[in-house]
KETI-59259 format. One record per residue: residue in three letters; x, y, z of N, C-alpha, C in turn. Coordinates in steps of 0.05 Angstrom, whole numbers, padded with zeros to 5 digits, always signed. Atoms other than C-alpha are relative to their C-alpha. Layout:
alaXYZXYZXYZ...
END
This chain:
met+00026+00019-00004+01435+01926+02742-00013+00011+00030ser+00019-00001-00031+01384+01944+02800+00002-00029+00013gln+00014+00018-00020+01383+01898+02861-00025-00013+00008met+00025+00009-00005+01315+01901+02869-00018-00003-00024met+00017+00007+00023+01255+01877+02830-00033-00003+00006arg+00022-00010+00005+01182+01882+02817-00014-00036+00014ala+00022+00022-00017+01133+01824+02866-00016-00001+00006val+00027-00009-00011+01071+01817+02885+00000-00025+00021glu-00002+00016-00035+01067+01795+02965-00030+00000+00004ile+00022+00002-00016+01013+01773+03003+00001+00014+00029thr+00003-00019-00025+00999+01827+03054-00010-00012+00025gln+00015+00015-00020+00955+01788+03097-00022-00017-00009ala+00019+00020+00016+00915+01726+03094-00031+00007-00012gly+00026-00016+00005+00844+01746+03057-00004-00009-00028ala+00005+00008+00022+00819+01752+02995+00016+00019-00023pro-00021-00010+00020+00848+01769+02925+00015+00023-00002asp-00008-00024-00006+00857+01841+02943+00026+00002+00017val-00020-00005-00012+00914+01831+02990+00024-00009-00016leu-00029+00005+00022+00957+01809+02932+00011+00033-00011gln+00003-00024+00006+00993+01879+02923+00036+00001-00003leu-00034-00003+00016+01062+01897+02880+00010+00012+00019thr-00012-00014-00023+01114+01914+02924+00032-00001-00019ser-00025-00002+00008+01190+01920+02914+00014-00024+00015arg-00004+00011-00019+01234+01864+02934+00036-00004-00007pro-00026+00000+00019+01311+01849+02932+00006-00029-00023arg-00002+00014+00017+01327+01805+02873+00020-00027+00013pro-00016+00015-00017+01350+01737+02903+00020-00022-00011glu-00029+00009+00007+01421+01699+02897-00008-00027+00002pro-00010+00041-00001+01433+01623+02876+00003-00009+00019gly-00021+00012-00009+01447+01580+02925+00012-00031-00012ala-00006+00023+00003+01482+01511+02922-00026-00011-00021gly+00028+00016+00011+01442+01470+02868-00019+00012-00017glu+00026-00008+00003+01400+01523+02849+00016+00018-00025val-00006-00021+00013+01396+01578+02792-00025+00019+00000val+00021-00021+00008+01359+01644+02783-00020+00006-00023ile+00014-00005+00028+01308+01657+02726-00005+00025+00001lys+00015-00029+00016+01288+01720+02689-00024-00009-00007val+00025+00015+00005+01213+01707+02699-00012+00024-00030ala+00015-00014+00023+01179+01721+02630-00029-00002+00008trp+00025+00003-00013+01116+01692+02652-00001-00029+00022ala-00005+00018-00021+01089+01655+02708-00034-00007+00003gly+00029+00011-00004+01028+01608+02721-00011-00003+00022val+00014-00004-00023+00970+01614+02776-00021-00026+00003asn+00007+00027-00009+00949+01560+02813-00020-00006+00017arg+00012-00001-00028+00895+01533+02866+00015+00011+00028pro-00009-00002-00029+00948+01527+02925+00013+00031+00000asp+00000-00023-00001+00964+01604+02903-00016+00018+00016ala+00031-00013-00018+00895+01621+02926+00009-00007+00031leu+00014+00007-00025+00896+01575+02986+00032+00017+00019gln-00013-00014-00013+00966+01607+03004-00012+00023+00009arg+00014-00026-00004+00935+01676+03002-00016-00003+00024ala+00013+00005-00017+00885+01651+03037+00000-00008+00038gly-00007+00011-00032+00922+01627+03101-00002-00022+00004leu-00001+00033-00008+00920+01557+03090+00011-00017-00009tyr-00028+00021+00017+00982+01530+03054+00021+00021+00011ala-00027-00015-00008+01043+01555+03088+00016-00007-00019pro-00022+00010+00009+01097+01553+03048+00019-00018+00011pro-00021+00006-00018+01156+01507+03068+00022+00013+00011pro-00031-00016-00004+01215+01520+03111+00016+00009-00023gly-00017-00009+00021+01258+01556+03068-00005+00017-00026ala+00016-00006+00010+01213+01575+03023-00002+00032-00007ser+00009-00028+00002+01197+01648+02991-00022-00004+00012asp+00031-00012-00006+01136+01679+03018-00015+00007-00021leu+00014-00003+00026+01118+01699+02949-00018-00022-00008pro+00012+00018+00011+01067+01666+02921+00012-00005-00024gly-00012+00015+00019+01081+01628+02861+00013-00025-00009leu-00017+00029-00010+01099+01546+02846+00003-00001-00036glu-00020+00018+00031+01122+01550+02760+00000+00030-00009ala-00008-00026+00011+01150+01604+02716+00012-00012-00021ala-00025+00016+00023+01190+01603+02652+00004+00032-00008gly-00011-00013+00010+01234+01646+02627+00031+00000-00002glu-00029+00011+00009+01313+01649+02624+00020-00001+00019ile-00013+00005-00016+01369+01631+02666+00020+00023+00010val-00015-00025-00002+01411+01689+02692+00024-00004+00022ala-00024+00014-00023+01455+01657+02748-00010-00021+00011ile-00003+00022-00019+01473+01594+02776+00016-00001+00022gly-00012+00003-00028+01495+01570+02837+00026-00027-00006ala-00030+00022-00004+01559+01524+02861-00022-00030-00006gly+00012+00029+00001+01546+01451+02836-00019-00005-00021val+00030+00003+00025+01496+01464+02775+00018-00003-00019gly-00012+00010+00028+01520+01431+02711-00012-00005-00015asp+00022+00003+00023+01456+01415+02668-00006+00022-00015val+00013-00031+00013+01442+01486+02649+00018+00021+00005ala-00009-00009+00011+01475+01542+02628-00008+00033+00011val+00010-00021-00007+01461+01624+02642-00011+00002-00031gly+00011-00013+00022+01419+01649+02581-00020-00020-00015asp+00028+00031+00000+01374+01567+02576-00021+00015+00004ala+00031-00006+00000+01308+01581+02566-00016-00020+00015val+00010+00025-00009+01271+01540+02614-00031+00000+00011cys+00016-00006-00018+01211+01535+02651+00001-00022+00025ala-00010+00003-00026+01209+01507+02727-00017+00001+00017leu+00024+00000-00029+01167+01489+02786+00022+00014+00018leu-00008-00020-00033+01181+01536+02848-00004-00008+00029pro+00012+00007-00039+01177+01523+02923-00008+00019+00006gly+00015-00019-00012+01151+01593+02920+00012+00020-00017gly-00014-00030+00010+01167+01668+02889-00008+00004-00028gly-00002+00002+00026+01141+01652+02819-00016+00034-00004tyr+00011-00032+00009+01104+01730+02825+00014+00014+00004ala-00027-00011+00003+01166+01762+02808+00019+00002-00025glu-00016+00001+00025+01210+01789+02764+00025-00023-00003tyr-00020+00024+00001+01262+01736+02786-00005-00013+00020val-00001+00013-00019+01269+01681+02821+00008-00034+00005ala-00022+00015-00004+01312+01625+02853-00020-00034+00000thr+00004+00040-00005+01300+01538+02848+00020-00009-00005pro-00018+00019+00013+01334+01486+02843+00006-00010-00030ala-00005-00001+00028+01368+01470+02779-00015-00029-00010ala+00017+00032+00009+01339+01393+02779-00030+00012-00004his+00025-00003+00009+01272+01424+02775-00010+00019-00019cys+00002-00013+00031+01280+01461+02707-00002-00021-00022leu+00001+00013+00021+01260+01435+02648+00001+00015-00024pro-00020-00015+00025+01284+01460+02572-00040+00003-00007val+00027-00010+00006+01218+01492+02543-00005-00014-00030pro+00005+00012+00024+01187+01444+02492-00001+00005-00024asp+00003-00010+00029+01189+01448+02417-00021+00014-00006gly+00029-00011+00005+01138+01490+02394-00018+00010+00018leu+00016-00019-00025+01115+01524+02461+00016+00019+00001asp-00003-00022-00008+01117+01589+02473+00008+00004+00035leu-00003+00000-00039+01146+01613+02551-00030+00003+00010lys+00022-00004-00017+01074+01628+02565-00014-00021+00005glu+00011+00027-00009+01048+01562+02556+00021-00017+00014ala-00014+00029-00013+01108+01524+02583+00001+00015+00033ala+00007-00003-00030+01100+01572+02649-00026-00011+00009cys+00023+00012-00004+01040+01534+02650+00004-00026+00009leu-00011+00031-00001+01071+01467+02652-00002-00021+00031pro+00001+00011-00022+01100+01450+02717-00015-00014+00021glu+00020+00014-00024+01054+01443+02770-00018-00007-00008thr+00019+00025+00000+01003+01410+02740+00013-00027-00022phe-00019+00018+00009+01052+01364+02698+00014-00015+00023phe-00013+00013-00021+01087+01352+02757-00017-00019+00014thr+00027+00012-00019+01020+01336+02799-00011-00024-00012val+00016+00024+00010+00982+01293+02750+00022-00025-00006trp-00013+00031-00004+01044+01246+02731+00006-00009+00019ser-00005+00018-00037+01062+01233+02806-00018-00016+00007asn+00024+00017-00017+00995+01219+02822-00016-00020-00017val+00010+00030+00021+00960+01180+02756+00018-00012+00006phe-00018+00020+00007+01015+01151+02739+00019-00014+00015thr-00017+00011-00017+01069+01140+02788-00019-00010+00023arg+00015+00007-00022+01021+01133+02850-00033-00025-00005gly+00015+00014+00003+00959+01112+02820+00003-00023-00026gly-00006+00023+00025+00993+01071+02762-00020-00008-00021leu+00015+00001+00026+00946+01088+02703+00011-00020-00026arg-00014+00017+00027+00956+01035+02648-00018+00007-00028ala+00010-00001+00020+00933+01035+02581-00027-00020+00001gly+00025+00015-00009+00861+01010+02569-00006+00004+00027glu+00013-00014-00034+00844+01028+02645-00027+00029-00006arg+00017-00025+00002+00783+01070+02652+00008+00012+00028phe-00010-00018-00016+00806+01137+02688-00023+00021+00003leu+00023-00025-00008+00756+01191+02720+00011+00022+00012val-00006-00026-00012+00780+01262+02732-00028+00023+00004his+00011-00017-00007+00747+01312+02771+00001+00032+00001gly-00014-00031+00016+00745+01386+02750+00013-00010-00021gly-00015-00004+00020+00764+01366+02688+00006+00012-00025ser-00011-00033+00012+00771+01439+02661+00017+00011+00005ser-00025-00014-00017+00818+01458+02713+00018-00003-00018gly-00024+00012+00016+00890+01458+02692+00000-00021+00003ile-00002+00025-00006+00899+01400+02729-00019-00022-00016gly+00018+00013+00022+00833+01364+02685+00014+00002-00022thr+00002-00002+00029+00848+01389+02622+00029-00014-00001thr-00023+00014-00005+00928+01360+02643-00001-00029-00006ala+00005+00027-00009+00898+01296+02669-00009-00014-00025ile+00015+00021+00023+00856+01276+02605+00017+00006-00024gln-00014-00001+00016+00903+01293+02559+00025-00032-00007leu-00013+00024-00005+00959+01251+02588-00007-00028+00003ala+00018+00022-00001+00906+01199+02602+00001-00013-00027cys+00000+00017+00025+00889+01190+02531+00027-00004-00018ala-00023+00003+00019+00964+01200+02503+00005-00034+00006phe-00010+00024-00013+00977+01136+02547-00017-00022-00006gly+00017+00026+00000+00919+01094+02523-00025-00006+00016ala+00014+00007-00014+00874+01097+02573-00032+00007-00008arg+00027-00017+00010+00796+01112+02573-00007+00019+00018val-00003-00022-00016+00783+01181+02593-00035+00002+00012phe+00032-00021-00009+00714+01214+02636+00007+00013+00020ala+00000-00029-00019+00709+01273+02671-00028+00009+00008thr+00018-00019-00007+00663+01322+02712+00005+00032+00005ala+00007-00032-00005+00649+01387+02708-00028+00015-00001gly+00007-00005-00011+00610+01435+02724-00021+00016-00019thr+00020-00004+00025+00569+01467+02660+00004-00013-00027ala-00001+00014+00027+00554+01445+02592+00025+00009-00009ala-00024-00008+00017+00617+01484+02562+00023-00006+00010lys-00031+00015-00007+00667+01455+02603-00005-00029+00002cys-00003+00033+00010+00644+01379+02593+00006+00001-00036glu-00005-00010+00030+00641+01407+02515+00033-00004+00002ala-00029-00009-00003+00719+01422+02531+00014-00024+00003cys-00009+00027-00008+00730+01359+02568+00009-00018-00023val-00002+00024+00023+00708+01320+02506+00013+00001-00020ala-00012-00008+00020+00743+01357+02462+00036-00004+00000leu-00031+00002-00008+00810+01345+02499+00003-00036-00006gly-00005+00034-00006+00799+01265+02493-00019-00015+00014ala+00015+00016-00020+00747+01248+02543-00027-00017-00013glu+00021+00020+00005+00700+01193+02529-00029+00009+00009ala+00032-00021-00013+00642+01227+02565+00013+00021+00027ala-00012-00016-00019+00646+01282+02611-00032+00009+00014phe+00019+00006-00019+00592+01288+02669-00006+00028+00008asn+00012-00015-00018+00549+01352+02692+00005+00001+00033tyr-00001+00007-00026+00565+01344+02765-00032+00008+00011arg+00017-00016-00013+00497+01394+02780-00024-00015-00008glu+00027+00010+00015+00450+01346+02735+00001-00030+00002ala-00001+00028+00001+00487+01277+02734+00011-00014+00021asp-00016+00016-00024+00505+01225+02787+00030-00018-00013phe-00020+00005+00011+00574+01208+02764+00000-00028+00017val+00000+00028-00008+00571+01142+02809-00012-00017-00016ala+00016+00023+00029+00516+01111+02765+00014+00003-00038glu-00009+00001+00026+00550+01137+02704+00032-00021-00001met-00033+00018+00003+00622+01103+02719-00012-00030+00007arg+00007+00025-00009+00585+01038+02749-00013-00016-00028ala+00018+00015+00027+00549+01033+02679+00016-00014-00019val-00027+00008+00011+00618+01027+02649+00021-00019+00010gly-00024+00021-00013+00647+00978+02696+00019+00012+00021gly-00010-00012-00019+00669+01031+02740+00037+00015-00008ala-00022-00015+00008+00734+01073+02742+00032-00021+00011asp-00027+00009-00015+00803+01042+02751+00016+00017+00015val-00015-00018-00013+00833+01105+02770-00020+00023+00004ile+00021-00031-00005+00796+01172+02799+00026+00013+00009leu-00022-00030-00004+00838+01237+02805-00025+00017+00013asp+00010-00024-00010+00802+01280+02855+00013+00017+00019met-00005-00024-00021+00808+01344+02888-00017+00012+00018val+00027-00011-00019+00746+01359+02923-00008-00014+00023gly+00005+00013-00019+00744+01305+02970-00035+00002+00019gly+00030-00002-00012+00681+01311+03028-00017-00025-00006glu+00016+00005+00005+00625+01284+03009+00001-00022-00027tyr-00005+00018+00031+00662+01253+02938+00007-00016+00009ile-00013+00018-00013+00708+01213+02982-00021-00032-00003val+00009+00025+00000+00654+01159+02996-00018-00010-00030arg+00020+00006+00024+00614+01168+02921+00027-00009-00016asn-00024+00010+00019+00688+01158+02892+00013-00030+00003leu-00003+00031-00013+00697+01097+02930-00020-00019-00018lys+00029+00010+00012+00626+01076+02904+00010-00006-00040ser-00005+00002+00031+00649+01088+02828+00026-00009-00008leu-00018+00021+00012+00714+01044+02829-00013-00021-00011ala-00005+00031-00002+00720+00980+02798+00020-00018+00018glu-00006+00011-00017+00744+00930+02828+00039+00000+00003asp-00028+00001+00000+00827+00931+02846+00002+00028-00001gly-00001-00030+00008+00812+01006+02835+00021+00024+00024arg-00020-00012-00020+00853+01065+02858-00009+00029+00005leu+00003-00035-00004+00831+01135+02886+00024+00017+00011val-00023-00023-00011+00881+01190+02884-00008+00026+00009gln+00010-00023-00008+00868+01248+02924+00018+00017+00003ile-00012-00024+00000+00902+01316+02914-00003+00028+00014ala+00009-00024-00013+00863+01367+02943-00026-00008+00018phe+00024+00003-00007+00797+01375+02988-00012+00026+00004leu+00015-00028+00004+00761+01433+02964-00025+00000+00015gly+00024+00009-00008+00699+01401+03000+00010-00006+00021gly-00001+00014-00026+00735+01381+03061+00018-00019+00003pro-00020+00032-00011+00786+01328+03087-00005-00018+00009lys+00007+00010-00024+00740+01283+03127-00023-00009-00007ala+00024+00015+00008+00693+01228+03110-00006-00016+00015glu+00004+00026-00008+00662+01162+03144-00003-00018-00022val+00000+00015+00027+00689+01106+03104-00009-00033+00014asn+00000+00024-00007+00662+01042+03113+00024-00023-00017phe-00026+00009+00020+00733+00996+03096-00005-00027-00004ala+00009+00026+00005+00698+00929+03097-00006-00005-00040pro+00013+00010+00032+00674+00940+03021+00038+00005-00015leu-00019-00005+00024+00743+00964+03005+00023-00026+00004met-00010+00033-00001+00779+00899+03033-00012-00022-00023met+00011+00011+00020+00725+00860+02991+00011-00002-00024arg-00002-00005+00028+00743+00898+02931+00023+00004-00012arg-00024+00007-00001+00814+00900+02937+00002+00036-00009leu-00005-00024-00003+00813+00978+02938+00022+00008+00013thr-00019-00011-00017+00867+01026+02948-00008+00042-00002ile+00004-00030-00002+00862+01103+02975+00035+00010+00005thr-00026-00013-00004+00929+01145+02962-00010+00027-00007gly-00003-00027+00011+00948+01214+02944+00024+00010+00009ser-00018-00016-00012+00999+01268+02951-00006+00033-00005thr-00008-00023+00014+01018+01341+02949+00021+00007-00005leu-00024-00010+00012+01067+01368+02910+00030+00019+00015arg-00003-00020-00018+01091+01428+02953+00015-00014+00020pro-00014+00005-00022+01119+01395+03015+00024-00025-00007gln-00019+00028+00000+01160+01331+02984+00026+00021-00004ser-00021+00001-00010+01233+01330+02985+00012+00017-00035asp-00007-00006+00022+01278+01364+02925+00008-00025-00016leu-00004+00026+00016+01299+01296+02898-00020-00010+00000ala+00022+00005+00011+01239+01274+02895-00012+00025-00018lys+00009-00021+00015+01212+01334+02857+00023-00010-00031ala-00024+00017+00025+01279+01314+02814-00006-00018-00016arg+00005+00031+00010+01256+01252+02797-00022-00002-00019ile+00026-00015+00018+01187+01276+02775+00008+00010-00029ala-00006-00010+00019+01224+01322+02729+00018-00020-00027glu-00012+00013+00023+01269+01272+02696-00021-00019-00012asp+00023+00011-00003+01210+01227+02695-00019+00016-00031leu+00015-00016+00023+01167+01285+02650+00029+00003-00030lys-00019+00001+00020+01229+01296+02614+00006-00016-00023ala-00010+00033+00018+01239+01220+02585-00026-00005-00013his+00027+00009+00015+01157+01207+02578-00012+00017-00011val+00014-00016+00015+01126+01266+02566+00002+00025-00012trp-00015-00023+00015+01163+01332+02537+00006-00008-00023pro-00004+00003+00028+01167+01291+02479-00033+00002-00015leu+00031-00005+00009+01089+01288+02468-00007+00035-00002leu+00013-00024+00006+01087+01362+02479+00011+00005-00022ala-00021-00002+00025+01150+01366+02424-00024-00003-00016ala+00018+00010+00018+01096+01322+02378-00017+00012-00001gly+00025-00005+00004+01041+01364+02388-00025-00017+00017lys+00023+00013-00006+01002+01310+02418-00011+00004+00032val+00019-00013-00026+00987+01345+02488+00016+00035-00002ala+00002-00021-00009+00984+01415+02506-00007+00012+00018pro+00005-00014-00015+00970+01466+02559-00025+00018-00011val+00027-00012+00015+00899+01490+02545+00004+00028+00022met+00004-00033-00007+00902+01572+02560-00027+00011+00003asp+00028-00013-00009+00850+01611+02589+00014+00036-00001glu-00008-00032+00007+00862+01688+02603+00025+00003+00012val-00015-00021-00004+00922+01732+02617+00009+00020+00012phe+00008-00016-00019+00935+01777+02665+00025+00014+00009asp-00026-00018-00014+00996+01834+02684+00008-00012+00030leu-00013+00002-00033+01035+01820+02749-00013+00017+00021glu+00023-00012-00016+00998+01877+02776-00020-00008+00006asn+00030+00016-00009+00935+01843+02766-00008-00022+00006ala-00006+00027-00011+00952+01784+02801-00026+00004+00013ala+00022+00005-00014+00890+01797+02847-00029-00003-00020asp+00024+00004+00019+00839+01798+02781+00008-00027-00007ala+00000+00027+00003+00878+01732+02764-00012-00023+00021his+00008+00021-00020+00855+01699+02827-00036-00003+00009ala+00038-00003+00000+00783+01726+02825-00003-00015-00019arg+00014+00013+00020+00776+01696+02764+00000-00035+00005met+00004+00027-00004+00800+01628+02780-00009-00010+00029glu+00017+00010-00016+00766+01625+02848-00038+00007-00009arg+00033+00000+00008+00696+01643+02803-00004-00026-00017ser+00006+00020+00013+00710+01583+02771-00009-00002-00030asp+00010-00012+00019+00703+01614+02710+00016-00017-00026his-00021+00014+00026+00764+01587+02669+00003-00022-00002ile-00008+00031+00016+00776+01529+02621+00030+00006+00000gly-00033+00006-00004+00854+01507+02633+00013+00021+00019lys-00019-00018-00020+00911+01554+02657-00005+00030-00001ile-00009-00037+00005+00916+01634+02677+00029-00001+00011ala-00029-00010+00001+00980+01662+02666+00000+00030+00003leu-00007-00032-00012+01011+01723+02690+00020+00008-00016arg-00014-00016+00012+01051+01772+02652+00024+00016+00012val-00023-00016-00021+01119+01787+02684+00015+00013-00025ala-00017-00022+00023+01158+01811+02626-00001-00019-00026gly+00012+00015+00022+01128+01766+02569-00007+00020-00026asp+00015-00018+00013+01109+01792+02501-00038-00004+00000
END
């Protein structure tokens, strides 16, 4: 068996065309790790940020892009006991998903949910880990609360809408076209606001304000989000597509007991990610198996056409998740 594999590398920081097919040595599992033969890989915004030179991999991680994948375990490292060679899994990755083989901690692997194929499973980890840890753990969303998610038609957004609905929240979303707003409502949102036409601050205040907001825009949205919160509301920030800085008057935050929090997933410790995986397996995987929640799938691209996948994502034409076919059917 060849010790080399096909992979897509970032040849230099830049536009999607800097993604090029190459040949790399197959990874070996370290202690506590497995190697997965990748069938499908998910495509995510952090991949594009890394490609643009704006999101460096953490120390020790592969320089190849790709933060989630699904396939078959083909090798296990020392100390791995919960999974075995031959298991079909999806996994959160430290990097390296745009390749035929990838190594990742065994504790970041989850079984493919009943009823889902490997393509769908590959598009679960990054968004489900992110949404669960931020909306439910950090944001503390509870049944009956009002939840606003920006970018509701994105991979993060479609996941957040479904999970919040499944746990009994009242869900609202923003999106940039009528078709995307309709997609959000079809997934369970009570209302979706076209941010090009409607003022989400006024819309949320009209229903009593949001108890939790999940935002990846930042910039001028930060102050608008704070104005949209109800008393004791929580703003959870996961990205800054519009910039990380804003001028904030903290007096209203104190008067209204507001919370600003947030996180990024990739830099967190292996243990922290393993704990999120355990929570997902216990609380969310049964919803996937029951068909109450499912990944919303957009277009599929072959591994060698990863640049086209990035271009589609950056045009924001997609609804849901974009996948790369590595060895899948």
